[in-house]
C-alpha positions in Angstrom: 59.9 25.8 -66.8 58.9 27.1 -63.4 55.5 28.9 -63.2 56.2 30.8 -60.0 56.9 34.4 -61.0 59.2 34.9 -58.0 61.6 32.3 -59.3 61.5 32.8 -63.1 65.0 32.8 -64.6 66.3 32.3 -68.0 67.9 28.9 -67.4 64.4 27.5 -67.0 63.4 28.3 -70.5 63.4 25.4 -73.1 66.5 25.5 -75.2 64.6 26.3 -78.3 63.5 29.7 -76.8 66.8 30.4 -75.4 69.6 30.6 -78.1 70.4 34.1 -76.8 69.5 35.7 -73.5 67.3 38.4 -75.2 65.1 35.6 -76.7 64.9 33.8 -73.4 64.0 37.1 -71.5 61.3 37.8 -74.0 59.9 34.3 -73.7 59.7 34.7 -69.9 58.1 38.0 -70.3 55.2 36.5 -72.2 54.3 34.2 -69.4 54.9 36.6 -66.5 53.3 39.7 -68.2 51.0 38.7 -71.0 49.3 35.7 -69.5 47.8 36.7 -66.2 45.5 33.7 -65.4 47.6 31.1 -63.5 45.7 28.1 -64.9 46.1 29.4 -68.5 49.8 30.0 -67.8 50.3 26.4 -66.6 48.5 25.1 -69.7 50.4 27.3 -72.2 53.8 26.5 -70.5 53.1 22.7 -70.9 52.2 23.3 -74.6 55.2 25.4 -75.3 57.6 22.9 -73.5 56.2 20.0 -75.5 56.6 21.9 -78.8 60.2 22.7 -77.8 60.8 19.0 -77.2 59.3 18.1 -80.6 61.6 20.8 -82.3 64.6 19.3 -80.5 63.9 15.7 -81.8 63.6 17.3 -85.4 66.8 19.1 -85.2 65.5 22.7 -84.6 67.6 24.5 -82.1 66.7 28.1 -82.5 63.1 29.4 -82.4 64.0 31.7 -85.3 64.3 28.5 -87.5 60.7 27.5 -87.0 58.6 27.7 -90.0 54.8 27.2 -90.6 55.4 23.7 -91.9 57.0 22.7 -88.6 54.1 24.1 -86.6 51.6 22.3 -88.9 53.5 19.0 -88.6 53.5 19.4 -84.8 49.8 20.1 -84.6 48.9 17.2 -87.0 50.9 14.7 -84.9 49.2 15.5 -81.6 47.3 12.6 -80.2 44.9 14.9 -78.1 41.3 15.9 -78.1 40.4 18.8 -80.5 40.0 21.3 -77.6 43.6 20.4 -76.3 45.0 20.8 -79.8 43.4 24.2 -80.4 44.8 25.3 -77.0 48.3 24.3 -77.9 48.0 26.2 -81.2 46.6 29.2 -79.4 49.6 29.1 -77.0 52.1 29.0 -79.9 50.3 31.8 -81.8 50.2 34.1 -78.8 53.9 33.4 -77.9 55.2 33.9 -81.5 53.1 37.1 -81.7 54.9 38.3 -78.5 58.2 37.4 -80.0 57.4 39.2 -83.2 56.3 42.4 -81.3 59.6 42.2 -79.5 61.5 42.0 -82.8 62.9 38.6 -81.9 61.3 37.0 -85.0 60.2 38.6 -88.3 57.0 36.6 -88.7 54.6 34.4 -86.6 55.0 30.8 -88.1 51.8 29.7 -86.3 49.5 32.5 -87.6 48.6 30.6 -90.8 48.2 27.2 -89.4 44.7 25.9 -89.0 43.7 23.8 -86.1 41.0 21.1 -86.0 37.3 22.0 -86.3 35.5 21.8 -82.9 32.0 23.0 -82.4 30.4 22.6 -79.0 26.6 23.0 -78.6 26.3 21.4 -75.2 28.7 21.2 -72.4 30.0 17.9 -70.9 29.7 18.8 -67.2 27.4 16.3 -65.5 24.3 17.8 -63.9 21.9 16.6 -61.1 18.1 16.7 -61.4 16.3 18.9 -59.0 15.4 15.8 -57.0 19.0 14.6 -56.8 20.3 18.0 -55.8 17.6 18.3 -53.0 18.5 14.7 -51.8 22.2 15.5 -51.6 21.7 18.7 -49.7 19.1 17.2 -47.3 21.4 14.2 -46.6 24.1 16.4 -45.1 24.3 16.3 -41.2 24.0 19.8 -40.2 24.4 19.1 -36.5 28.1 19.9 -37.0 29.9 23.1 -38.3 31.4 21.1 -41.1 28.0 19.9 -42.2 26.7 23.5 -42.1 29.7 24.7 -44.1 29.2 22.1 -46.9 25.5 22.8 -47.1 26.2 26.5 -47.5 29.0 26.0 -50.0 26.9 23.6 -52.2 24.0 25.9 -51.9 26.0 28.8 -52.9 27.2 27.1 -56.1 23.7 26.0 -57.0 21.8 29.2 -56.3 24.3 31.8 -57.5 25.9 29.7 -60.3 29.2 30.4 -58.6 32.5 28.8 -59.8 34.2 26.9 -57.1 37.3 29.2 -57.5 35.2 32.2 -56.8 33.4 30.6 -53.8 36.6 29.5 -51.9 38.0 33.1 -52.2 35.1 34.6 -50.4 35.8 36.5 -47.2 33.4 36.7 -44.3 32.6 40.3 -45.4 31.5 39.1 -48.7 28.1 38.1 -47.2 26.3 41.2 -46.5 22.8 42.8 -46.3 21.5 45.3 -48.8 17.9 46.7 -48.8 16.9 44.0 -46.2 18.2 41.2 -48.5 21.3 39.1 -48.1 23.8 39.4 -51.0 27.1 37.6 -51.7 30.2 39.0 -53.5 32.0 36.6 -55.7 35.7 37.1 -56.7 35.7 36.0 -60.3 38.5 35.6 -62.8 40.6 38.7 -63.7 40.0 40.2 -60.2 36.4 41.1 -61.1 33.8 41.3 -58.3 30.3 39.9 -59.0 27.5 40.6 -56.6 24.4 38.4 -56.6 21.3 38.4 -54.2 20.8 35.2 -52.2 17.8 32.7 -52.6 15.9 32.5 -49.4 17.2 28.9 -48.8 20.9 30.0 -49.3 20.3 33.0 -46.9 19.2 30.7 -44.2 22.1 28.2 -44.8 24.7 30.9 -44.9 23.4 32.5 -41.6 23.3 29.1 -39.9 26.9 28.4 -40.9 28.3 31.8 -40.0 26.6 31.8 -36.6 27.7 28.2 -35.7 31.3 28.9 -36.9 31.3 32.3 -34.9 32.2 34.2 -38.0 29.8 37.0 -37.7 31.4 40.3 -37.8 34.8 38.8 -38.2 37.4 38.7 -40.9 39.1 36.0 -42.9 37.9 33.5 -45.3 34.3 32.3 -45.3 34.7 28.6 -46.4 37.5 27.3 -44.2 39.4 24.0 -44.1 39.3 21.6 -41.2 42.4 21.8 -38.7 43.8 18.3 -38.8 41.4 15.7 -37.3 40.0 18.0 -34.7 36.8 18.6 -36.5 37.1 22.3 -36.0 37.7 25.0 -38.7 41.0 26.5 -39.3 41.7 29.9 -40.6 42.8 28.7 -43.9 40.5 28.6 -47.0 39.4 25.3 -48.5 41.2 24.5 -51.8 39.5 23.3 -54.9 40.7 19.7 -54.1 39.1 19.9 -50.7 35.8 20.9 -52.3 36.0 18.2 -55.0 36.6 15.5 -52.3 33.9 16.8 -50.2 31.4 16.8 -53.0 32.4 13.2 -53.8 31.8 12.1 -50.2 28.4 14.0 -49.9 27.2 12.5 -53.3 28.2 9.0 -52.2 26.5 9.3 -48.7 23.4 10.5 -50.5 23.3 7.5 -52.9 23.8 9.5 -55.9 25.6 7.6 -58.7 25.9 10.4 -61.3 29.6 11.3 -61.6 29.6 15.0 -60.5 32.2 17.7 -59.6 32.2 21.2 -58.3 31.1 22.6 -61.7 28.0 20.3 -61.7 26.2 22.6 -59.3 26.7 25.5 -61.5 25.2 23.6 -64.4 22.5 22.3 -62.3 21.5 25.7 -61.0 21.4 27.3 -64.5 19.5 24.3 -66.0 16.8 24.4 -63.2 16.6 28.2 -63.5 15.8 28.0 -67.1 13.5 25.0 -66.7 11.4 27.2 -64.4 10.9 29.9 -66.8 14.1 31.9 -66.3 15.5 34.0 -69.1 18.8 33.1 -70.8 20.0 36.7 -70.7 19.4 36.9 -66.9 21.1 33.5 -66.5 24.0 34.9 -68.4 24.3 37.9 -65.9 23.9 35.8 -63.0 26.7 33.3 -64.2 28.8 36.2 -65.2 29.4 34.9 -68.7 30.7 37.2 -71.5 28.5 35.4 -74.0 25.0 33.9 -73.8 26.3 31.1 -76.0 28.5 30.0 -73.1 25.6 30.1 -70.7 23.6 28.0 -73.2 26.1 25.2 -72.9 25.0 24.7 -69.4 21.4 24.3 -70.3 20.5 20.6 -70.1 16.7 20.8 -70.3 16.8 18.6 -73.4 18.8 15.9 -71.7 15.9 14.6 -69.7 13.8 14.0 -72.7 16.0 11.1 -74.0 15.3 8.4 -71.3 11.6 8.8 -71.7 11.5 9.0 -75.5 13.8 6.0 -75.9 11.3 3.8 -74.0 9.0 4.4 -76.9 11.0 1.9 -78.9 9.1 -1.3 -78.5 10.6 -4.4 -79.7 
């Protein structure tokens, strides 16, 4: 199934969901109209396609033949982590709901199926200590525009808790002055804009980068990719893969052995903010989370107790 809306067509729908053109069309509408986030759309499409293959192996050729027992058997047989299983079940529930509303099916066969229990009290994203984060940033050679760019980008993710997707979508004009203070405008999920004041260090780093790259007063993307091997910036934005590779290179150069990714800076910033007396509800607002519980998953203040406490075991 293609995920590009410009080339959606009914012959790309799995056979299970295309016994008739009206069923295929309604299935396509679910992905094109009801699921707006591209990452969610990809994940749901993979899950739906996998379920369709399972049904084909078990002799089900028409989605209207699917019963709760079939969905339960499919879910029970998945050799995946609990969060992935729950995501697969959510995709099927939402799609079947869409088909029921469209009068393709009388009932949702996935609505009564229960997924695995999964309770998360702490996130799995690796975090850096304040010392490691400082060492990483200070190790960057800022005599080049690439170094200034990387320092500004890492600083942005640490001090504003920005998601990498929001950071790389920033435009030059998204760094602006208000009431004598530099602010940044982040483009979050769902087209939402989130405005955050800059930490004084981030303000200095952004200004240095913008001036060196001659971006002041201009248009276009803020964090730009490198044009070939020229060492110069292009007009194109960095991709998430570019940022991930950059983070890996910078961490290795700084001698940091913790396995980190782009999201680690968000978790590091939230943890250090709370460690220094910050309030959870303010961290939630800064991180642009819907729930304080989500923000709490990034709080790793308790993690650093473990290494010291375990040394108390004397044998």
